[in-house]
LODOMI-877981 format. One record per residue (C-alpha): residue in one letter; x, y, z; residue number from 1. Coordinates in pm, 1 decimal. Example, Ala and Ser with C-alpha at 12.3 -4.5 7.8 and 13.67 -1.06 7.14 Angstrom:
! LODOMI-877981
> a, 1230.0, -450.0, 780.0, 1
> s, 1367.0, -106.0, 714.0, 2
***
This chain:
! LODOMI-877981
> m, 4153.4, 3191.1, -2453.0, 1
> e, 4349.0, 2948.7, -2234.8, 2
> n, 4200.7, 2827.2, -1907.7, 3
> e, 4282.3, 3075.8, -1634.9, 4
> k, 4206.9, 2946.4, -1287.1, 5
> t, 4144.9, 3225.4, -1040.3, 6
> k, 4029.0, 3235.5, -680.2, 7
> r, 3650.3, 3234.8, -642.8, 8
> p, 3429.2, 3322.6, -342.5, 9
> p, 3299.3, 3028.5, -136.4, 10
> v, 2932.3, 2927.1, -141.7, 11
> v, 2816.8, 2871.5, 218.1, 12
> v, 2504.4, 2702.9, 358.5, 13
> i, 2387.6, 2730.2, 720.4, 14
> m, 2214.6, 2421.4, 857.4, 15
> g, 2085.8, 2298.9, 1191.8, 16
> h, 1788.6, 2227.4, 1415.4, 17
> i, 1482.9, 2452.9, 1403.7, 18
> d, 1498.2, 2749.8, 1645.9, 19
> h, 1874.6, 2718.6, 1689.7, 20
> g, 1926.4, 3056.0, 1520.1, 21
> k, 1987.4, 2988.6, 1149.5, 22
> s, 1754.3, 3266.0, 1031.9, 23
> t, 1876.2, 3507.6, 1299.8, 24
> l, 2236.8, 3457.0, 1194.4, 25
> l, 2152.0, 3507.5, 828.2, 26
> d, 1954.0, 3821.0, 913.4, 27
> y, 2244.3, 3967.3, 1114.2, 28
> i, 2496.5, 3895.6, 836.8, 29
> r, 2262.5, 4033.9, 570.6, 30
> q, 2191.6, 4358.7, 755.7, 31
> t, 2554.4, 4431.5, 832.6, 32
> n, 2754.7, 4283.8, 546.1, 33
> v, 2546.6, 4278.3, 227.0, 34
> v, 2720.3, 4425.7, -76.5, 35
> e, 2610.5, 4790.8, -124.2, 36
> k, 2444.2, 4764.2, 222.6, 37
> e, 2104.5, 4677.8, 80.7, 38
> a, 1929.8, 4490.2, 360.6, 39
> g, 1552.1, 4508.5, 354.2, 40
> g, 1354.7, 4241.6, 172.1, 41
> i, 1647.7, 4083.7, -7.8, 42
> t, 1554.0, 3726.9, 81.0, 43
> q, 1216.2, 3783.9, -83.7, 44
> k, 1392.0, 3858.4, -412.3, 45
> i, 1627.9, 3562.4, -422.7, 46
> s, 1721.2, 3274.1, -191.5, 47
> a, 2094.9, 3340.2, -196.8, 48
> y, 2300.7, 3654.5, -158.8, 49
> e, 2655.8, 3786.7, -147.6, 50
> v, 2826.2, 3954.1, 147.1, 51
> e, 3145.9, 4153.6, 149.2, 52
> l, 3397.1, 4140.2, 433.2, 53
> p, 3601.3, 4442.8, 542.3, 54
> s, 3890.6, 4281.4, 352.8, 55
> k, 3677.3, 4314.2, 34.4, 56
> e, 3653.9, 3934.9, 11.3, 57
> k, 3310.1, 3806.9, -88.3, 58
> i, 3104.4, 3514.0, 43.4, 59
> t, 2785.7, 3375.9, -113.5, 60
> f, 2528.0, 3253.8, 139.6, 61
> i, 2246.1, 3016.3, 48.6, 62
> d, 1944.8, 3131.2, 246.4, 63
> t, 1684.5, 2856.2, 214.7, 64
> p, 1828.6, 2536.0, 65.4, 65
> g, 1569.7, 2307.6, 227.9, 66
> h, 1588.6, 1931.9, 268.9, 67
> e, 1425.1, 1873.0, -71.9, 68
> s, 1698.3, 2045.6, -266.7, 69
> f, 1972.0, 1863.4, -75.8, 70
> s, 1808.0, 1525.2, -136.3, 71
> k, 1793.6, 1606.4, -508.9, 72
> m, 2162.7, 1697.4, -501.9, 73
> r, 2250.4, 1365.0, -337.2, 74
> e, 2059.6, 1180.7, -611.2, 75
> r, 2276.5, 1348.9, -874.1, 76
> g, 2600.3, 1330.8, -676.6, 77
> a, 2626.4, 1708.0, -679.1, 78
> s, 2670.0, 1978.1, -419.4, 79
> i, 2586.1, 2345.1, -446.0, 80
> a, 2762.7, 2449.8, -125.1, 81
> d, 3140.7, 2464.6, -77.9, 82
> i, 3128.4, 2511.6, 301.8, 83
> a, 2860.4, 2424.8, 558.4, 84
> i, 2792.8, 2597.6, 889.1, 85
> l, 2634.1, 2361.6, 1143.1, 86
> i, 2457.4, 2583.9, 1395.4, 87
> v, 2388.6, 2442.8, 1743.7, 88
> s, 2215.7, 2617.7, 2034.4, 89
> a, 2419.6, 2641.1, 2354.5, 90
> e, 2085.7, 2621.3, 2538.5, 91
> d, 1938.5, 2309.3, 2376.4, 92
> g, 2248.4, 2123.5, 2258.9, 93
> v, 2239.2, 1855.0, 1990.7, 94
> k, 1890.5, 1775.9, 1858.1, 95
> t, 1740.0, 1547.3, 1592.8, 96
> q, 1770.3, 1795.3, 1304.9, 97
> t, 2126.4, 1876.1, 1413.5, 98
> l, 2218.0, 1514.4, 1342.9, 99
> e, 2014.2, 1509.2, 1019.6, 100
> a, 2200.6, 1819.0, 903.1, 101
> w, 2534.9, 1663.1, 1000.6, 102
> k, 2449.2, 1347.9, 804.7, 103
> t, 2370.9, 1563.2, 499.3, 104
> i, 2702.4, 1748.7, 536.5, 105
> i, 2895.8, 1420.3, 561.8, 106
> e, 2712.6, 1263.5, 264.2, 107
> n, 2785.7, 1568.7, 49.3, 108
> k, 3148.0, 1575.9, 174.2, 109
> i, 3129.3, 1949.7, 247.8, 110
> p, 3396.7, 2112.3, 469.5, 111
> c, 3224.4, 2223.0, 790.1, 112
> i, 3243.3, 2485.6, 1063.4, 113
> v, 3034.9, 2455.0, 1381.7, 114
> a, 2868.4, 2769.7, 1518.4, 115
> i, 2765.3, 2738.5, 1884.6, 116
> n, 2488.3, 2997.5, 1909.1, 117
> k, 2292.0, 3170.2, 2189.4, 118
> i, 2596.6, 3197.0, 2418.4, 119
> d, 2438.6, 3511.5, 2570.9, 120
> k, 2135.7, 3320.3, 2702.7, 121
> p, 2109.8, 3254.6, 3082.2, 122
> n, 2076.7, 2877.8, 3028.4, 123
> a, 2364.4, 2853.3, 2781.1, 124
> n, 2611.1, 2572.1, 2854.9, 125
> i, 2890.7, 2579.7, 2598.9, 126
> e, 3096.0, 2296.0, 2748.4, 127
> k, 2794.7, 2064.9, 2765.6, 128
> t, 2716.3, 2142.9, 2400.4, 129
> k, 3072.9, 2055.8, 2298.4, 130
> t, 3049.4, 1729.1, 2494.1, 131
> e, 2718.5, 1638.6, 2325.2, 132
> l, 2872.9, 1708.4, 1985.4, 133
> a, 3164.0, 1474.8, 2068.1, 134
> e, 2921.0, 1205.9, 2188.2, 135
> n, 2763.8, 1220.0, 1841.5, 136
> e, 3104.3, 1195.6, 1668.7, 137
> i, 3122.4, 1565.2, 1580.7, 138
> y, 3471.6, 1637.4, 1708.2, 139
> l, 3571.0, 2003.5, 1743.7, 140
> e, 3923.6, 2144.3, 1752.0, 141
> n, 4081.8, 2085.2, 2095.9, 142
> y, 3797.2, 1841.3, 2171.6, 143
> g, 3936.4, 1535.9, 1997.4, 144
> g, 3893.1, 1655.0, 1641.0, 145
> k, 3974.2, 1905.1, 1369.8, 146
> i, 3640.1, 2077.7, 1306.4, 147
> p, 3679.5, 2455.5, 1356.5, 148
> f, 3411.9, 2631.5, 1561.8, 149
> a, 3298.5, 2973.5, 1674.2, 150
> e, 3100.3, 3072.0, 1983.7, 151
> i, 2843.2, 3330.7, 1878.6, 152
> s, 2527.9, 3522.3, 1959.2, 153
> a, 2350.5, 3568.5, 1627.0, 154
> k, 2104.9, 3811.2, 1785.8, 155
> a, 2368.8, 4041.8, 1939.5, 156
> g, 2631.3, 3977.9, 1673.6, 157
> t, 2889.7, 3850.4, 1924.2, 158
> g, 3148.6, 3629.8, 1757.1, 159
> v, 2997.1, 3663.3, 1406.7, 160
> d, 3309.1, 3838.4, 1276.0, 161
> s, 3516.1, 3544.4, 1404.3, 162
> l, 3282.3, 3304.9, 1221.4, 163
> l, 3320.1, 3500.4, 897.5, 164
> s, 3698.9, 3495.4, 943.0, 165
> l, 3687.9, 3116.1, 984.7, 166
> i, 3493.9, 3090.9, 657.0, 167
> s, 3757.8, 3305.3, 487.8, 168
> i, 4041.8, 3091.4, 629.0, 169
> m, 3872.2, 2765.5, 526.6, 170
> a, 3809.6, 2899.9, 176.6, 171
> e, 4180.1, 2987.8, 153.2, 172
> m, 4279.1, 2636.9, 267.0, 173
> e, 4035.5, 2461.7, 32.4, 174
> d, 4155.3, 2685.1, -253.4, 175
> f, 3827.3, 2728.2, -442.6, 176
> t, 3904.5, 2834.7, -798.7, 177
> g, 3723.1, 2889.8, -1125.2, 178
> d, 3779.5, 2985.1, -1485.9, 179
> k, 3605.7, 3307.7, -1582.1, 180
> n, 3664.7, 3238.2, -1951.1, 181
> a, 3468.8, 2910.7, -1942.8, 182
> l, 3099.0, 2878.7, -2028.3, 183
> a, 2898.6, 2905.3, -1706.1, 184
> s, 2787.2, 2589.9, -1525.3, 185
> g, 2638.8, 2523.2, -1184.1, 186
> f, 2326.5, 2401.1, -1007.5, 187
> v, 1960.4, 2492.7, -963.2, 188
> l, 1887.8, 2617.1, -611.9, 189
> e, 1512.6, 2669.8, -648.6, 190
> a, 1249.2, 2688.9, -921.8, 191
> n, 893.0, 2812.5, -938.7, 192
> m, 616.2, 2912.2, -1179.1, 193
> d, 527.1, 3282.1, -1168.6, 194
> s, 186.2, 3369.6, -1314.9, 195
> k, 326.4, 3679.9, -1486.5, 196
> r, 683.6, 3579.9, -1568.1, 197
> g, 650.2, 3205.9, -1635.3, 198
> n, 900.2, 2938.3, -1529.0, 199
> q, 1192.2, 3084.3, -1339.4, 200
> a, 1486.1, 2942.3, -1145.6, 201
> t, 1755.0, 3059.4, -906.4, 202
> v, 2092.4, 2910.2, -995.1, 203
> i, 2438.3, 2922.3, -841.5, 204
> i, 2723.8, 2956.8, -1091.9, 205
> k, 3007.0, 2726.0, -982.4, 206
> n, 3236.3, 2793.6, -1278.5, 207
> g, 3265.5, 3019.3, -1581.6, 208
> t, 3075.3, 3331.8, -1684.3, 209
> l, 2719.1, 3376.4, -1808.4, 210
> k, 2651.0, 3668.6, -2044.3, 211
> k, 2332.4, 3816.5, -2181.3, 212
> g, 2223.4, 3647.2, -2504.4, 213
> m, 2356.4, 3301.2, -2414.5, 214
> f, 2137.4, 2992.3, -2363.7, 215
> v, 2103.0, 2790.8, -2041.4, 216
> t, 1985.9, 2427.6, -2025.1, 217
> v, 1881.3, 2217.9, -1726.7, 218
> e, 1830.2, 1858.4, -1845.7, 219
> d, 1554.6, 1902.0, -2111.0, 220
> s, 1455.8, 2255.9, -2009.3, 221
> a, 1607.0, 2567.0, -2166.5, 222
> c, 1592.8, 2945.8, -2160.0, 223
> s, 1791.0, 3243.0, -2283.8, 224
> s, 1987.4, 3463.4, -2044.2, 225
> n, 1827.4, 3782.0, -2176.3, 226
> i, 1641.4, 3830.0, -1847.0, 227
> m, 1900.8, 3778.3, -1574.0, 228
> e, 1874.0, 3920.9, -1219.7, 229
> n, 2129.3, 3931.7, -940.6, 230
> f, 2055.3, 3858.8, -573.4, 231
> q, 1920.9, 4211.4, -525.8, 232
> g, 1664.7, 4166.1, -803.9, 233
> k, 1854.7, 4397.8, -1038.9, 234
> m, 1895.2, 4321.2, -1410.4, 235
> v, 2254.7, 4229.4, -1501.7, 236
> s, 2420.7, 4156.6, -1834.2, 237
> e, 2694.6, 3931.2, -1697.4, 238
> a, 2758.1, 3706.9, -1391.9, 239
> s, 3049.5, 3486.7, -1292.6, 240
> f, 3130.7, 3201.8, -1054.4, 241
> s, 2979.2, 3183.5, -703.2, 242
> s, 2712.3, 3435.4, -803.5, 243
> p, 2345.7, 3357.0, -736.7, 244
> i, 2123.7, 3469.1, -1024.4, 245
> r, 1763.3, 3428.3, -1129.9, 246
> l, 1677.0, 3329.5, -1486.9, 247
> i, 1329.1, 3379.6, -1632.2, 248
> g, 1159.4, 3200.1, -1920.7, 249
> f, 1248.2, 2829.7, -1898.1, 250
> s, 1061.1, 2607.2, -2144.9, 251
> k, 960.8, 2384.1, -1850.1, 252
> l, 1017.2, 2401.9, -1474.1, 253
> p, 1375.1, 2286.9, -1399.9, 254
> q, 1452.4, 2020.4, -1141.2, 255
> i, 1587.8, 2144.8, -805.9, 256
> g, 1947.9, 2033.7, -755.1, 257
> a, 2000.8, 1960.1, -1124.6, 258
> e, 2309.8, 2081.9, -1308.1, 259
> f, 2281.7, 2366.1, -1558.3, 260
> r, 2502.8, 2422.8, -1859.9, 261
> s, 2532.3, 2731.4, -2079.3, 262
> f, 2587.9, 2763.6, -2454.4, 263
> r, 2673.5, 3045.2, -2693.2, 264
> n, 2372.4, 2987.4, -2919.0, 265
> k, 2036.3, 2812.0, -2938.3, 266
> k, 2160.1, 2536.6, -3173.8, 267
> e, 2425.3, 2418.0, -2926.3, 268
> s, 2163.8, 2421.1, -2651.2, 269
> e, 1919.8, 2212.6, -2857.9, 270
> d, 2193.1, 1960.5, -2947.9, 271
> y, 2273.5, 1916.5, -2578.2, 272
> i, 1906.7, 1853.3, -2494.5, 273
> e, 1878.7, 1587.3, -2768.3, 274
> k, 2184.6, 1407.1, -2631.6, 275
> w, 2041.9, 1429.1, -2277.7, 276
> k, 1707.6, 1282.0, -2392.7, 277
> e, 1887.1, 997.7, -2572.8, 278
> h, 2090.3, 917.4, -2261.8, 279
> k, 1774.9, 931.8, -2047.0, 280
> t, 1592.7, 689.9, -2280.4, 281
> n, 1882.5, 443.6, -2275.6, 282
> s, 1895.7, 460.0, -1894.6, 283
> k, 1520.8, 385.7, -1873.9, 284
> i, 1561.0, 81.0, -2100.6, 285
> i, 1849.9, -52.0, -1890.1, 286
> n, 1654.9, 4.8, -1566.4, 287
> k, 1351.0, -174.6, -1711.9, 288
> i, 1559.1, -476.2, -1817.8, 289
> t, 1725.1, -486.4, -1474.4, 290
> a, 1386.4, -474.2, -1301.9, 291
> q, 1249.5, -752.7, -1523.3, 292
> n, 1553.7, -968.9, -1453.1, 293
> s, 1511.8, -911.9, -1080.9, 294
> l, 1145.6, -1018.5, -1098.9, 295
> s, 1239.4, -1333.9, -1288.6, 296
> i, 1472.4, -1431.8, -1004.2, 297
> l, 1261.5, -1321.1, -710.7, 298
> e, 898.9, -1372.0, -630.6, 299
> s, 669.0, -1081.7, -706.5, 300
> k, 640.2, -834.3, -424.0, 301
> k, 387.9, -948.1, -166.1, 302
> m, 130.2, -687.9, -62.8, 303
> i, 21.1, -722.0, 300.0, 304
> p, -319.5, -551.0, 338.8, 305
> i, -404.9, -336.7, 642.3, 306
> i, -738.7, -206.0, 770.5, 307
> l, -662.5, 91.4, 992.9, 308
> k, -892.4, 264.6, 1242.2, 309
> a, -792.8, 558.0, 1463.7, 310
> d, -948.4, 795.0, 1714.3, 311
> i, -900.9, 1117.3, 1514.9, 312
> a, -809.1, 1216.5, 1160.1, 313
> g, -476.0, 1361.7, 1275.9, 314
> s, -370.7, 1027.8, 1425.8, 315
> l, -482.7, 847.9, 1110.7, 316
> e, -268.6, 1071.7, 888.8, 317
> a, 36.8, 1038.1, 1114.1, 318
> i, 7.8, 657.6, 1132.6, 319
> e, -34.9, 623.5, 755.3, 320
> k, 291.0, 817.1, 705.9, 321
> e, 472.1, 593.8, 955.9, 322
> i, 344.7, 275.4, 790.2, 323
> k, 469.7, 396.2, 449.7, 324
> k, 819.3, 430.7, 598.9, 325
> i, 836.1, 63.7, 705.0, 326
> k, 1049.3, -133.5, 460.2, 327
> v, 1183.9, -487.1, 441.2, 328
> k, 1537.4, -504.7, 582.1, 329
> g, 1813.8, -626.2, 353.7, 330
> d, 1854.6, -623.5, -23.9, 331
> v, 1544.9, -828.2, -116.6, 332
> k, 1249.6, -586.3, -113.0, 333
> n, 982.2, -848.6, -176.1, 334
> a, 700.1, -730.2, 52.1, 335
> e, 530.9, -412.5, 168.9, 336
> f, 220.3, -297.2, 352.0, 337
> k, -83.5, -159.0, 170.3, 338
> i, -359.1, 25.5, 356.1, 339
> i, -676.4, -98.5, 185.1, 340
> a, -921.9, 78.2, 416.8, 341
> h, -899.8, 340.9, 690.6, 342
> g, -1132.6, 547.0, 900.2, 343
> v, -1199.8, 727.0, 1225.3, 344
> g, -1389.1, 546.9, 1503.0, 345
> p, -1412.6, 200.2, 1658.8, 346
> i, -1348.4, -124.4, 1470.5, 347
> g, -1694.5, -237.4, 1356.3, 348
> e, -1856.1, -548.9, 1214.8, 349
> s, -1845.4, -405.7, 861.3, 350
> d, -1465.2, -376.5, 885.2, 351
> i, -1437.0, -750.3, 955.0, 352
> k, -1696.6, -845.8, 690.5, 353
> s, -1495.2, -662.1, 424.6, 354
> i, -1208.1, -911.9, 464.0, 355
> t, -1212.1, -1194.5, 206.7, 356
> d, -1168.9, -1549.3, 339.2, 357
> g, -806.7, -1652.6, 318.9, 358
> d, -698.8, -1288.9, 293.7, 359
> d, -397.4, -1218.6, 515.5, 360
> t, -531.4, -879.5, 629.0, 361
> l, -409.6, -702.7, 943.3, 362
> v, -674.4, -510.3, 1138.1, 363
> i, -516.3, -235.1, 1347.0, 364
> g, -679.6, 6.7, 1588.8, 365
> f, -515.1, 312.5, 1743.8, 366
> n, -678.3, 454.5, 2057.0, 367
> v, -1008.6, 291.0, 1957.9, 368
> k, -1232.2, 12.4, 2091.3, 369
> v, -1374.3, -291.1, 1911.8, 370
> d, -1751.7, -344.1, 1877.4, 371
> k, -1874.1, -662.6, 2043.4, 372
> n, -2015.7, -802.5, 1717.3, 373
> a, -1688.3, -726.8, 1538.6, 374
> q, -1493.4, -904.6, 1812.0, 375
> e, -1707.8, -1217.9, 1789.0, 376
> l, -1694.7, -1225.5, 1409.3, 377
> a, -1316.0, -1181.1, 1409.9, 378
> a, -1277.5, -1466.8, 1661.9, 379
> n, -1495.6, -1697.2, 1451.9, 380
> r, -1296.9, -1621.1, 1138.2, 381
> h, -959.0, -1636.4, 1318.7, 382
> i, -880.0, -1274.7, 1233.3, 383
> t, -641.7, -1101.5, 1474.0, 384
> l, -728.5, -752.7, 1597.2, 385
> s, -425.4, -552.3, 1710.6, 386
> l, -482.1, -244.6, 1928.4, 387
> f, -224.5, 21.5, 2017.0, 388
> d, -206.5, 353.5, 2200.0, 389
> i, 158.0, 440.9, 2120.7, 390
> i, 262.4, 488.1, 1757.4, 391
> y, 620.6, 362.9, 1790.4, 392
> k, 497.9, 42.8, 1960.8, 393
> m, 270.7, -13.1, 1661.7, 394
> t, 552.1, 44.9, 1409.3, 395
> e, 786.5, -189.3, 1599.4, 396
> w, 519.0, -460.5, 1587.5, 397
> l, 456.9, -399.9, 1216.8, 398
> e, 828.8, -427.3, 1138.3, 399
> i, 829.7, -775.4, 1296.1, 400
> e, 510.2, -873.0, 1111.2, 401
> l, 655.1, -760.5, 778.0, 402
> e, 964.2, -972.4, 834.7, 403
> n, 755.6, -1276.2, 936.0, 404
> r, 504.7, -1248.9, 650.3, 405
> r, 732.2, -1166.8, 357.6, 406
> p, 824.0, -1445.1, 109.5, 407
> k, 1138.6, -1624.1, 217.4, 408
> i, 1416.9, -1737.1, -14.0, 409
> e, 1576.8, -2063.5, 98.3, 410
> t, 1954.6, -2094.8, 80.8, 411
> v, 2123.6, -2435.4, 110.7, 412
> e, 2470.1, -2429.3, 268.2, 413
> t, 2690.3, -2743.3, 268.5, 414
> t, 2839.3, -2804.8, 614.8, 415
> g, 3019.8, -3135.8, 558.3, 416
> k, 3102.8, -3421.0, 320.3, 417
> a, 3192.6, -3783.0, 399.7, 418
> k, 3297.2, -4062.9, 161.8, 419
> i, 3165.7, -4416.4, 224.4, 420
> l, 3458.9, -4657.0, 272.0, 421
> k, 3269.1, -4973.5, 364.4, 422
> v, 2912.4, -5099.6, 413.7, 423
> f, 2887.4, -5336.9, 714.6, 424
> s, 2518.5, -5427.8, 739.7, 425
> r, 2171.9, -5332.2, 628.9, 426
> t, 1827.5, -5381.0, 780.4, 427
> k, 1497.8, -5227.6, 671.2, 428
> e, 1575.0, -4858.6, 600.7, 429
> k, 1883.8, -4865.1, 831.9, 430
> q, 2249.2, -4919.1, 740.1, 431
> i, 2577.7, -4935.3, 928.2, 432
> v, 2866.4, -4790.5, 728.0, 433
> g, 3225.8, -4678.4, 767.1, 434
> a, 3325.7, -4340.5, 622.9, 435
> k, 3580.3, -4058.2, 624.1, 436
> v, 3503.2, -3684.6, 653.1, 437
> i, 3654.3, -3515.8, 346.8, 438
> k, 3519.3, -3166.7, 412.7, 439
> g, 3367.7, -2978.0, 708.4, 440
> r, 3214.6, -3205.3, 974.2, 441
> m, 2939.5, -3462.9, 1019.9, 442
> v, 2689.5, -3403.2, 1301.3, 443
> l, 2455.8, -3643.8, 1483.2, 444
> e, 2086.7, -3634.4, 1382.9, 445
> k, 2157.9, -3426.1, 1074.0, 446
> t, 1980.3, -3494.9, 745.0, 447
> v, 2224.4, -3568.2, 460.6, 448
> k, 2208.6, -3590.4, 82.8, 449
> i, 2330.2, -3917.4, -73.0, 450
> l, 2542.7, -3848.7, -381.9, 451
> r, 2653.0, -4109.0, -638.1, 452
> r, 2890.7, -3983.7, -909.0, 453
> d, 2796.5, -3623.8, -809.0, 454
> f, 2421.9, -3684.8, -856.3, 455
> e, 2180.6, -3678.8, -564.3, 456
> i, 1996.6, -4015.5, -539.5, 457
> g, 1818.7, -3961.5, -206.9, 458
> k, 1840.5, -3843.2, 153.0, 459
> g, 1907.7, -3999.3, 491.1, 460
> k, 1938.1, -3917.5, 861.9, 461
> i, 2236.2, -3981.5, 1090.7, 462
> l, 2108.0, -4187.6, 1388.6, 463
> n, 2444.3, -4272.8, 1548.4, 464
> l, 2809.5, -4170.7, 1518.5, 465
> e, 3110.9, -4362.4, 1654.3, 466
> k, 3475.2, -4263.7, 1644.1, 467
> s, 3734.2, -4513.3, 1777.7, 468
> k, 3440.6, -4723.1, 1908.8, 469
> t, 3318.6, -4425.4, 2117.4, 470
> k, 2984.8, -4258.8, 2056.9, 471
> v, 3027.2, -3894.4, 1956.0, 472
> k, 2800.9, -3606.4, 1854.9, 473
> e, 3017.7, -3493.0, 1562.9, 474
> v, 3322.1, -3592.9, 1357.9, 475
> e, 3575.4, -3343.8, 1225.4, 476
> e, 3741.1, -3319.3, 883.1, 477
> g, 3995.8, -3592.7, 803.9, 478
> a, 3866.5, -3844.9, 1063.8, 479
> e, 3730.2, -4193.7, 993.6, 480
> f, 3413.6, -4305.6, 1174.0, 481
> g, 3123.5, -4547.3, 1190.4, 482
> m, 2765.0, -4441.9, 1130.6, 483
> l, 2410.7, -4574.4, 1161.3, 484
> l, 2214.3, -4410.7, 881.7, 485
> e, 1839.7, -4418.1, 823.9, 486
> s, 1751.4, -4418.6, 453.3, 487
> k, 1541.8, -4601.4, 193.8, 488
> i, 1835.0, -4581.3, -48.2, 489
> e, 2084.9, -4870.7, -45.1, 490
> i, 2428.5, -4716.7, 4.3, 491
> v, 2740.1, -4856.6, -167.4, 492
> e, 3114.3, -4792.5, -130.9, 493
> g, 3222.1, -4468.4, -299.5, 494
> d, 2895.4, -4282.2, -230.4, 495
> v, 2927.1, -3939.1, -69.8, 496
> l, 2710.8, -3810.3, 214.3, 497
> e, 2663.0, -3432.3, 218.2, 498
> s, 2526.5, -3254.4, 527.4, 499
> f, 2368.0, -2913.7, 488.5, 500
> n, 2186.4, -2623.4, 655.3, 501
> i, 1883.1, -2449.4, 509.1, 502
> t, 1853.0, -2080.1, 588.8, 503
> q, 1576.9, -1842.8, 492.9, 504
> k, 1643.7, -1487.6, 379.5, 505
***
């Protein structure tokens, strides 16, 4: 049959800071709008479900997408959701996870609606919340932007109908369509291993129709659609776009966020997997060659060892996680920290003795003291002990240390060129010459390369510059000047002096 594009229900995800009412809003919608009015325990059956509006329009809500699944989607350039709801508490305003959620929405390029929740609370301040959103470049309609919003109380249900209407309007504007005659495709929302049922996955169909007896593949994992459940946990024989379904019996656990494809028979499914494996192998070979080429250009990554001591195990665990986050800034990732030893308690003599002579080890203590013997031994061996009582102060210091200790790549930048017009006199290692700046500028006390027929024959240092018999600190392009140059090389007419800067990156 020919492709027949028809309107499809939107897939909606609700995101925001913890305790801002995401779960409460989902619970209210589920209890009042779920198809066939089945409310209790639905989220335990599947992590997405369909609701039906009074207009008979349907919306698919993703219940628990989690940060992991969204990060996997970003890696593959895919997005399960069509519309995002950013929920913000009118009591607390914009928080860290609000901004993290907003960043995810922007990166995935998902149309967004803001839901200002908890408007019924005594401490609610709607205007302040709108201002905070604007301060973080989240511009609502009539507040400098075009993002639609609804003021709601998820607990009481106030404004929820308006929010659902906004979703319906946005879906109409975005014009989400699908082809029911196509073979089903979409993305994996979640996957898990069930001791009785084996590998199973919840998928969202974004296009086409999946029928019983077909085969579904996710990368190199496959299963038949013989056991297919809808969001209510009921067996179905067919499902179409925007529907969340659970498939049981995958050959291996599928990757969250990965794309699934469906096929009419097992042979087509197996052929697809072989092509996927071939592509994966080729990609690995290319990545390996690229990595080897990078290593041939750059120095091997420098490992900076750390001995870490903390007051309690909880602090130790938290600090280790923070240290792992610290990365070299810029494109050249040629150094990183490595915790070679850690423990709870004061810095002792044995900690210092474990450091090999010449080893560039950092010894860090958090909320701990240093034993007297350890202090004396460290002083004798010129080992620095760094003590902190605030984690972010420690990480700031480590970021500076990483930058200072990483291998530097020197870059030479030419700043000026001058051609020798005449040689006036020469004494031991000093010469007076006349020249003209042909590019850039020549600066007093700069070191210069001496070039003869484009080959470097030595170096010199500018001791004096004169222009029109006046001493100057620099000479600009196009000007003629006199110079006293210190160099062991005897300069002749026609030589070129090249000044340069050396920068480290």
